[in-house]
C-alpha positions, 0 to 999 in steps of 0.5 A: 525527504523528497516530496510530491503531490497526490496527482491533480491535487495540491496535497503535498506528500512525502515520497516515503509513506508510513505503512501501519498494518503491524500496529495492534498485532506485531507492534504495540501502541507505544511502538506505533507512537515511536514509529510515527514520531520518528517518521514525522521527524524524518520528514514523512507526512504521509500515513496509510492505514485501513479499516481491516488492519492489523493484518492478519485480519481478525474480528478481535483485532480489527480497527486497532491500527486506526485507533492507535493512529487516532490516539497519537493524533489526539495526544500530539495535536498534529492532525494538520501536519499529516496526510491520512489515507485509509481504505474500506475493506473489500468483500469476501469471507476474509472480511465478513466480520467487518461487513457483508455488504461490499461497496454498497452506499450504506457500507461505504458511508458506515465504513467512513464514519467508523474510520473517522471515529477511530482516527479521531479526525473530521476528515480523511485525505485519501479514501481507497477501495481496498480491493475490487468487489468482482472476481479478479486476479489479485494477492498472488494470483498470476492470471485472470480466469473468468467465472461465468457464475460471478454474481458481481454486477458492474457498479462503478457508477453507484460507487462513485456517486456514493463517494461523491456524496461523502466528498461533498460532506467534507468527510473525505477529500480524495479517493483511490483504488487498491489491488486493481487491474487495468480494466477496473482502473480505466472503468473508474476513470472513464466513469468519472470523466463521463459523469463528472464524478470524483476521480480516482487519484491513486492506485495502491498495488504491490510493487517490488523487485520480486513483483513488477507486474505493474510495469505492464498495462498499469504503468502506462495508465499511471503515467498517461492518465496521471493516477499515481502508484502507492507501492505496497510491499516494496520489501516483499514482506521483508524478504528483500531485506535479506533477513530470511536468507541470512537467518537474522529475522527476529522472532516477531518478524512477519513470516516467522509469526505468520508463515502462511503469508508465502506470496514472496517465498517461492523457490523462484523468489528466493533465487531472485532475492539471492541474486539481488543480494549479490548485487547489493553486496557488490556495490556496497549497499544494503539489499533493503535500501537498494530495493527501496531506492529502485521503487522510489525512482520509478516515474509512475510511483507517487509514494513508496509505502514502507513498514517496519516492526522496529525503529532501526528498520524504519530509519533504514527504510526512510533513508532509502530516499537519499540513495540514487542507484547507479547505471551499473546497479540498474543494469545488474537488476535488469539482468536478474529481472530478465532471468527471473521476471516477477516470481511473486505476482 
């Protein structure tokens, strides 16, 4: 395994982070335990979850993922061996069953306490805002369109003040953002600098061969401001494993169970995936490992969040850390990207 640190901290994390959003829905607690055990044995010490999980989000299943992780930590008695990251759900109809108070002080403090209880721990290493309160383009929306009637009022300062209070209690160590834009990222960083408040250490956004939009303004911000990308969906809901094109996807695969998750399934995305698969075949590497190795190599990536529904997938994904793509592979990838740039924003 290769390791890095959460930017501007001494917290050592594996470059491969174990994503968990299938546990409690597609995966049972037993399977979650097996994945956690294998990941730890392979050197993965970084685990990412959210109060929202599992996905799809429902009132009946909400919180199960964190509960599974908490039960594992209690049974294995190894809290000191892992770095835990979780998130408070952003506002919206999608999360009304969790909270309708957005990132208010009460909502943040309540969410932290509930996560600590589910995770059966006294502290969270990295606490993230799952998505912005304001209207912005995220989750597959390509372009920003301003809404004059957006009721959101700028509250970066209040959010950081609240998180500062929680940090001082010892319940969380560091903070991060997720699904954020360049503007929102810089506003948080500026607010922290101006008022000596906790600094956002990481940004968890989608990044893969099918979605390299992070390479715009956000990549420069990540490098120059030293805020690390935690790349999610590096295999684009499994599309970049090739299993859907090859018709080898299991019946419990994400897109077979939940076809409405079509962010990475457009005609252009499928065409690009076929081209990337041809490159992988030519250079005798699996498409999944090529896609993950590409993400692992980016200088602005602090950790690559992988997910799996079985141990075979998990092992292949973890072992991607041992692959270094040749210049010829990178050149071929660049040619496809030039032809079909970011088909799945």
